[in-house]
ZAPA-101111 format. One line per 4 residues: for each residue x, y, z of C-alpha. Coordinates in nm, 3 decimals, decimal comma, padded with zeros to 5 digits. Example, Ala and Ser with C-alpha at 12.3 -4.5 7.8 and 13.67 -1.06 7.14 Angstrom:
residues 2
01,230/-00,450/00,780 ~ 01,367/-00,106/00,714;
***
This chain:
residues 418
-00,097/01,702/03,063 ~ -00,002/01,345/02,992 ~ -00,002/01,077/02,730 ~ -00,170/00,773/02,884;
-00,146/00,411/02,784 ~ -00,492/00,269/02,701 ~ -00,625/00,098/03,007 ~ -00,288/00,121/03,180;
-00,164/00,303/03,485 ~ 00,163/00,407/03,320 ~ 00,186/00,768/03,210 ~ 00,427/00,964/02,998;
00,456/01,330/03,107 ~ 00,443/01,606/02,847 ~ 00,405/01,979/02,888 ~ 00,074/02,145/02,806;
00,238/02,338/02,523 ~ 00,377/02,022/02,367 ~ 00,040/01,849/02,377 ~ -00,130/02,150/02,221;
00,131/02,161/01,946 ~ 00,091/01,789/01,884 ~ -00,268/01,852/01,782 ~ -00,181/02,112/01,520;
-00,277/01,950/01,186 ~ 00,026/02,084/00,999 ~ 00,259/01,948/01,266 ~ 00,088/01,609/01,267;
00,109/01,589/00,890 ~ 00,480/01,669/00,892 ~ 00,540/01,398/01,154 ~ 00,356/01,141/00,942;
00,561/01,246/00,638 ~ 00,880/01,208/00,841 ~ 00,773/00,863/00,959 ~ 00,706/00,770/00,599;
01,056/00,867/00,491 ~ 00,927/01,158/00,285 ~ 01,179/01,401/00,429 ~ 01,485/01,288/00,233;
01,629/01,084/00,521 ~ 01,617/00,757/00,322 ~ 01,793/00,886/00,010 ~ 01,997/00,603/-00,140;
01,848/00,330/00,082 ~ 01,783/-00,013/-00,069 ~ 01,421/-00,095/-00,159 ~ 01,394/-00,363/00,111;
01,525/-00,119/00,372 ~ 01,270/00,144/00,270 ~ 00,978/-00,098/00,289 ~ 01,089/-00,229/00,628;
01,121/00,125/00,760 ~ 00,805/00,282/00,613 ~ 00,565/-00,005/00,550 ~ 00,442/-00,239/00,283;
00,359/-00,085/-00,054 ~ 00,014/-00,154/-00,195 ~ 00,029/-00,299/-00,545 ~ -00,265/-00,319/-00,783;
-00,083/-00,348/-01,113 ~ 00,007/00,020/-01,112 ~ 00,317/00,231/-01,059 ~ 00,266/00,295/-00,685;
00,559/00,082/-00,560 ~ 00,800/00,245/-00,806 ~ 00,676/00,595/-00,731 ~ 00,692/00,539/-00,355;
01,046/00,405/-00,361 ~ 01,160/00,682/-00,596 ~ 01,005/00,950/-00,373 ~ 01,165/00,811/-00,058;
01,504/00,683/-00,172 ~ 01,549/00,790/-00,532 ~ 01,536/00,423/-00,637 ~ 01,557/00,363/-01,010;
01,329/00,113/-01,180 ~ 01,634/-00,106/-01,245 ~ 01,717/-00,110/-00,873 ~ 01,363/-00,206/-00,779;
01,339/-00,474/-01,047 ~ 01,675/-00,617/-00,936 ~ 01,545/-00,639/-00,578 ~ 01,236/-00,821/-00,708;
01,451/-01,063/-00,913 ~ 01,669/-01,135/-00,608 ~ 01,355/-01,185/-00,394 ~ 01,475/-00,914/-00,157;
01,127/-00,770/-00,199 ~ 00,822/-00,949/-00,333 ~ 00,454/-00,898/-00,403 ~ 00,253/-01,121/-00,171;
-00,104/-01,154/-00,048 ~ -00,089/-01,017/00,305 ~ -00,296/-00,770/00,510 ~ -00,669/-00,818/00,439;
-00,564/-01,072/00,176 ~ -00,459/-00,782/-00,049 ~ -00,132/-00,780/-00,239 ~ 00,149/-00,565/-00,106;
00,518/-00,545/-00,189 ~ 00,703/-00,664/00,121 ~ 01,069/-00,686/00,228 ~ 01,206/-01,038/00,274;
01,212/-01,001/00,652 ~ 00,833/-00,969/00,648 ~ 00,744/-01,245/00,400 ~ 00,645/-01,494/00,670;
00,442/-01,238/00,861 ~ 00,261/-01,116/00,551 ~ 00,161/-01,470/00,459 ~ 00,051/-01,546/00,814;
-00,183/-01,248/00,847 ~ -00,314/-01,284/00,492 ~ -00,399/-01,653/00,508 ~ -00,758/-01,596/00,616;
-00,870/-01,449/00,283 ~ -00,808/-01,751/00,056 ~ -00,936/-01,980/00,330 ~ -01,254/-01,772/00,339;
-01,289/-01,787/-00,040 ~ -01,257/-02,165/-00,030 ~ -01,513/-02,190/00,251 ~ -01,758/-01,983/00,045;
-01,699/-02,200/-00,263 ~ -01,753/-02,512/-00,055 ~ -02,079/-02,373/00,079 ~ -02,224/-02,221/-00,235;
-02,059/-02,408/-00,524 ~ -02,016/-02,759/-00,393 ~ -01,636/-02,754/-00,400 ~ -01,484/-03,022/-00,178;
-01,165/-03,039/00,024 ~ -01,071/-03,357/-00,158 ~ -01,084/-03,206/-00,506 ~ -00,893/-02,896/-00,400;
-00,634/-03,118/-00,232 ~ -00,595/-03,317/-00,553 ~ -00,569/-03,001/-00,758 ~ -00,309/-02,851/-00,526;
-00,095/-03,164/-00,559 ~ -00,130/-03,151/-00,937 ~ -00,024/-02,784/-00,946 ~ 00,281/-02,851/-00,730;
00,381/-03,146/-00,948 ~ 00,343/-02,941/-01,266 ~ 00,553/-02,657/-01,130 ~ 00,820/-02,896/-01,004;
00,860/-03,034/-01,356 ~ 00,849/-02,698/-01,533 ~ 01,165/-02,515/-01,640 ~ 00,991/-02,178/-01,638;
00,707/-02,003/-01,456 ~ 00,366/-02,130/-01,564 ~ 00,079/-01,888/-01,614 ~ -00,280/-01,995/-01,533;
-00,348/-02,110/-01,889 ~ -00,038/-02,329/-01,892 ~ -00,127/-02,466/-01,549 ~ -00,476/-02,558/-01,666;
-00,324/-02,752/-01,953 ~ -00,070/-02,918/-01,725 ~ -00,316/-03,037/-01,459 ~ -00,585/-03,141/-01,704;
-00,895/-03,290/-01,545 ~ -00,794/-03,186/-01,195 ~ -00,947/-02,844/-01,271 ~ -01,326/-02,822/-01,271;
-01,546/-02,553/-01,422 ~ -01,785/-02,398/-01,170 ~ -02,030/-02,296/-01,439 ~ -02,261/-01,999/-01,434;
-02,296/-02,007/-01,056 ~ -01,921/-01,976/-01,023 ~ -01,896/-01,694/-01,273 ~ -02,157/-01,499/-01,078;
-01,943/-01,537/-00,769 ~ -01,625/-01,443/-00,956 ~ -01,473/-01,794/-00,953 ~ -01,512/-01,963/-01,291;
-01,298/-02,271/-01,209 ~ -01,141/-02,435/-00,906 ~ -00,787/-02,330/-01,012 ~ -00,787/-01,981/-00,850;
-00,896/-02,138/-00,521 ~ -00,605/-02,381/-00,525 ~ -00,357/-02,113/-00,629 ~ -00,475/-01,880/-00,353;
-00,436/-02,148/-00,088 ~ -00,092/-02,250/-00,214 ~ 00,024/-01,888/-00,218 ~ -00,102/-01,832/00,136;
00,115/-02,116/00,267 ~ 00,419/-02,006/00,065 ~ 00,437/-02,324/-00,140 ~ 00,419/-02,124/-00,462;
00,472/-01,762/-00,556 ~ 00,372/-01,566/-00,858 ~ 00,633/-01,377/-01,057 ~ 00,569/-01,096/-01,306;
00,615/-01,197/-01,668 ~ 00,860/-00,916/-01,743 ~ 00,995/-00,865/-01,393 ~ 00,797/-00,543/-01,341;
00,557/-00,458/-01,064 ~ 00,334/-00,228/-01,269 ~ 00,147/-00,495/-01,463 ~ -00,066/-00,801/-01,382;
00,059/-01,080/-01,603 ~ 00,210/-01,352/-01,387 ~ 00,352/-01,700/-01,388 ~ 00,386/-01,931/-01,089;
00,688/-02,113/-00,946 ~ 00,752/-02,343/-00,651 ~ 00,881/-02,166/-00,343 ~ 01,007/-02,217/00,007;
00,986/-01,877/00,179 ~ 01,190/-01,786/00,487 ~ 01,042/-01,969/00,783 ~ 00,961/-01,772/01,094;
00,740/-01,844/01,390 ~ 00,551/-01,583/01,588 ~ 00,413/-01,597/01,938 ~ 00,131/-01,388/01,796;
00,134/-01,283/01,431 ~ -00,145/-01,031/01,492 ~ 00,064/-00,852/01,754 ~ 00,368/-00,856/01,527;
00,160/-00,691/01,256 ~ 00,037/-00,430/01,505 ~ 00,394/-00,365/01,620 ~ 00,508/-00,301/01,266;
00,200/-00,097/01,181 ~ 00,252/00,151/01,465 ~ 00,621/00,184/01,379 ~ 00,514/00,294/01,027;
00,196/00,488/01,095 ~ 00,197/00,622/01,452 ~ 00,016/00,805/01,582 ~ -00,278/00,603/01,456;
-00,611/00,493/01,599 ~ -00,759/00,151/01,652 ~ -00,992/00,228/01,360 ~ -00,693/00,303/01,137;
-00,533/-00,030/01,227 ~ -00,858/-00,214/01,169 ~ -00,877/-00,069/00,819 ~ -00,522/-00,180/00,740;
-00,543/-00,525/00,897 ~ -00,904/-00,615/00,827 ~ -00,935/-00,734/01,189 ~ -01,252/-00,721/01,394;
-01,253/-00,475/01,683 ~ -01,195/-00,752/01,935 ~ -00,911/-00,905/01,736 ~ -00,747/-00,565/01,685;
-00,765/-00,483/02,057 ~ -00,613/-00,819/02,144 ~ -00,334/-00,763/01,890 ~ -00,226/-00,428/02,030;
-00,278/-00,507/02,402 ~ 00,080/-00,637/02,457 ~ 00,235/-00,329/02,294 ~ 00,163/-00,082/02,575;
00,072/00,193/02,334 ~ 00,026/00,542/02,469 ~ -00,268/00,761/02,374 ~ -00,224/01,118/02,255;
-00,427/01,337/02,488 ~ -00,742/01,477/02,334 ~ -00,747/01,229/02,045 ~ -00,807/00,861/01,974;
-00,453/00,830/01,837 ~ -00,203/00,584/01,984 ~ 00,176/00,585/01,972 ~ 00,449/00,348/02,095;
00,624/00,466/02,409 ~ 00,962/00,460/02,234 ~ 00,840/00,722/01,985 ~ 00,670/00,953/02,237;
00,970/01,176/02,308 ~ 01,057/01,219/01,940 ~ 00,693/01,295/01,868 ~ 00,685/01,556/02,145;
01,004/01,717/02,021 ~ 00,912/01,717/01,653 ~ 00,879/02,050/01,480 ~ 00,746/02,103/01,132;
01,037/02,196/00,902 ~ 01,031/02,552/00,777 ~ 01,135/02,461/00,422 ~ 00,898/02,273/00,189;
00,989/01,920/00,084 ~ 00,785/01,810/-00,217 ~ 00,722/01,452/-00,320 ~ 00,506/01,312/-00,600;
00,321/01,001/-00,489 ~ 00,060/00,756/-00,610 ~ -00,289/00,809/-00,473 ~ -00,255/00,477/-00,286;
00,080/00,559/-00,128 ~ 00,122/00,457/00,235 ~ 00,115/00,822/00,345 ~ -00,259/00,802/00,278;
-00,344/00,434/00,268 ~ -00,198/00,321/00,601 ~ -00,469/00,529/00,773 ~ -00,713/00,580/00,486;
-00,842/00,900/00,640 ~ -00,790/01,150/00,363 ~ -00,900/01,468/00,548 ~ -00,600/01,447/00,782;
-00,374/01,523/00,481 ~ -00,596/01,796/00,336 ~ -00,585/02,160/00,432 ~ -00,941/02,288/00,493;
-00,886/02,548/00,220 ~ -00,840/02,264/-00,031 ~ -01,129/02,041/00,074 ~ -01,376/02,206/-00,166;
-01,155/02,180/-00,472 ~ -01,326/01,991/-00,756 ~ -01,208/01,639/-00,831 ~ -01,040/01,656/-01,175;
-01,245/01,489/-01,447 ~ -01,531/01,399/-01,211 ~ -01,897/01,503/-01,223 ~ -01,970/01,861/-01,129;
-02,010/01,907/-00,755 ~ -01,774/01,632/-00,648 ~ -01,506/01,778/-00,422 ~ -01,170/01,655/-00,299;
-01,253/01,662/00,070 ~ -01,552/01,429/00,031 ~ -01,360/01,139/-00,125 ~ -01,231/00,839/00,067;
-00,926/00,815/-00,159 ~ -00,751/01,052/-00,399 ~ -00,874/01,001/-00,755 ~ -00,537/01,111/-00,895;
-00,175/01,084/-00,802 ~ -00,083/01,353/-00,549 ~ 00,184/01,609/-00,473 ~ 00,269/01,629/-00,103;
00,463/01,879/00,102 ~ 00,550/01,781/00,458 ~ 00,244/01,558/00,467 ~ -00,006/01,799/00,318;
-00,149/01,718/-00,024 ~ -00,078/02,029/-00,231 ~ -00,176/01,914/-00,578 ~ -00,282/01,644/-00,822;
-00,085/01,496/-01,109 ~ -00,107/01,238/-01,383 ~ 00,119/01,136/-01,670 ~ 00,038/01,165/-02,039;
00,250/00,901/-02,217 ~ 00,157/01,024/-02,564 ~ 00,295/01,370/-02,489 ~ 00,565/01,231/-02,259;
00,478/01,486/-01,994 ~ 00,354/01,515/-01,640 ~ 00,032/01,720/-01,613 ~ -00,074/01,871/-01,284;
-00,308/02,096/-01,089 ~ -00,133/02,257/-00,792 ~ -00,276/02,425/-00,484 ~ 00,040/02,626/-00,415;
00,270/02,846/-00,627 ~ 00,561/02,674/-00,798 ~ 00,885/02,761/-00,626 ~ 01,221/02,623/-00,736;
01,193/02,315/-00,514 ~ 00,850/02,224/-00,650 ~ 00,960/02,275/-01,010 ~ 01,255/02,046/-00,945;
01,036/01,775/-00,789 ~ 00,796/01,788/-01,085 ~ 01,080/01,771/-01,338 ~ 01,259/01,482/-01,165;
00,943/01,273/-01,141 ~ 00,846/01,351/-01,500 ~ 01,187/01,230/-01,619 ~ 01,166/00,917/-01,403;
00,824/00,821/-01,534 ~ 00,899/00,908/-01,896 ~ 01,245/00,751/-01,917 ~ 01,215/00,453/-01,681;
00,849/00,357/-01,641 ~ 00,693/00,480/-01,964 ~ 00,368/00,555/-01,779 ~ 00,236/00,595/-01,425;
-00,079/00,387/-01,410 ~ -00,278/00,414/-01,090 ~ -00,398/00,053/-01,116 ~ -00,406/-00,232/-01,366;
-00,702/-00,104/-01,570 ~ -00,581/00,256/-01,581 ~ -00,488/00,375/-01,929 ~ -00,424/00,702/-02,113;
-00,775/00,676/-02,258 ~ -00,945/00,634/-01,919 ~ -00,724/00,911/-01,784 ~ -00,820/01,157/-02,059;
-01,087/01,349/-01,862 ~ -00,842/01,416/-01,580 ~ -00,568/01,524/-01,820 ~ -00,811/01,759/-01,993;
-00,926/01,901/-01,660 ~ -00,566/01,967/-01,556 ~ -00,487/02,143/-01,881 ~ -00,801/02,354/-01,869;
-00,772/02,456/-01,506 ~ -00,617/02,778/-01,390 ~ -00,344/02,701/-01,141 ~ -00,474/02,791/-00,799;
-00,228/02,932/-00,556 ~ -00,262/02,859/-00,188;
***
């Protein structure tokens, strides 16, 4: 059997046994975990190095970036916050216009591929709300002037005061479309070109209170930014399908195919998965480690979210497990995304967890018995969250109160052994 490049004559020979093994779900999961640095290989690495090696970390005002860096490298909150302060890593609008935490080497690329979202929002406001290019241009100039004169980051309220009449209310029509004034449109466009950046009020990534400052990001030109994104994506997520890449990038099918065409990706026989030629031999030779390696991750960690195909990380025996705190009948295997933080072992999700800040403890529901390694992983993460983060919110609106049904379900459940 062979691995073939899509639409290409080049082939990469593999034995029939190797190809059959490649399709074993447990083996695939362990390869993805290895690619994501969830095997201990990145212990002690700097946050920027981890993100460059394993991919951008989704940030929605929750603890995911901290949890991901701790799981991969053992990074403390202080180390991550120091990297943010030094702009070695930064939260930027990038793929699909969503915010991710990126390493400095990818700032220019992230901005380039994310620029379409604020441009689209402005086009919609121009069409439906009567916003003009001239008024947004004037507002952008006023924002830049205000930030140039400021001796500190300015939050949106301070910016509104500083620019005065340059901001216009969009009335009820705007509120219905989620844009109450013209200021967010101007800020989005300025962020997409790197002229400003937003900085967290207290230097932390797990909140959504920001100020804005002027900025000149590292300049970098690309022959094709889409292809550069595809190149990075398959170094983080391979083997992955065109559909997986489309989810991550937000590209149309035609745009995604054009982006990956120069890469000469090889297809894994019997699947729709693609892999770079330079990884094919390592992929063929990979064997699932015999010993468990447990990591506690956010539900939106890259292990899941780069592909956003949850069943590939779920053992069939676990697919019918009830979703903690959800309505009766809702099962794990039917969800698009985990509804809790997860425990993973060599790429397989083997449990759920959340943190109870009032009790100062990590609460969990596991699918496997607790051996010494799992107990250690649970204890280390509990101490990290309790002592350094204070909580492990899944997203900005998550709170102990909203989390209460899940915590109660964990405490009431009998631990199931797999």
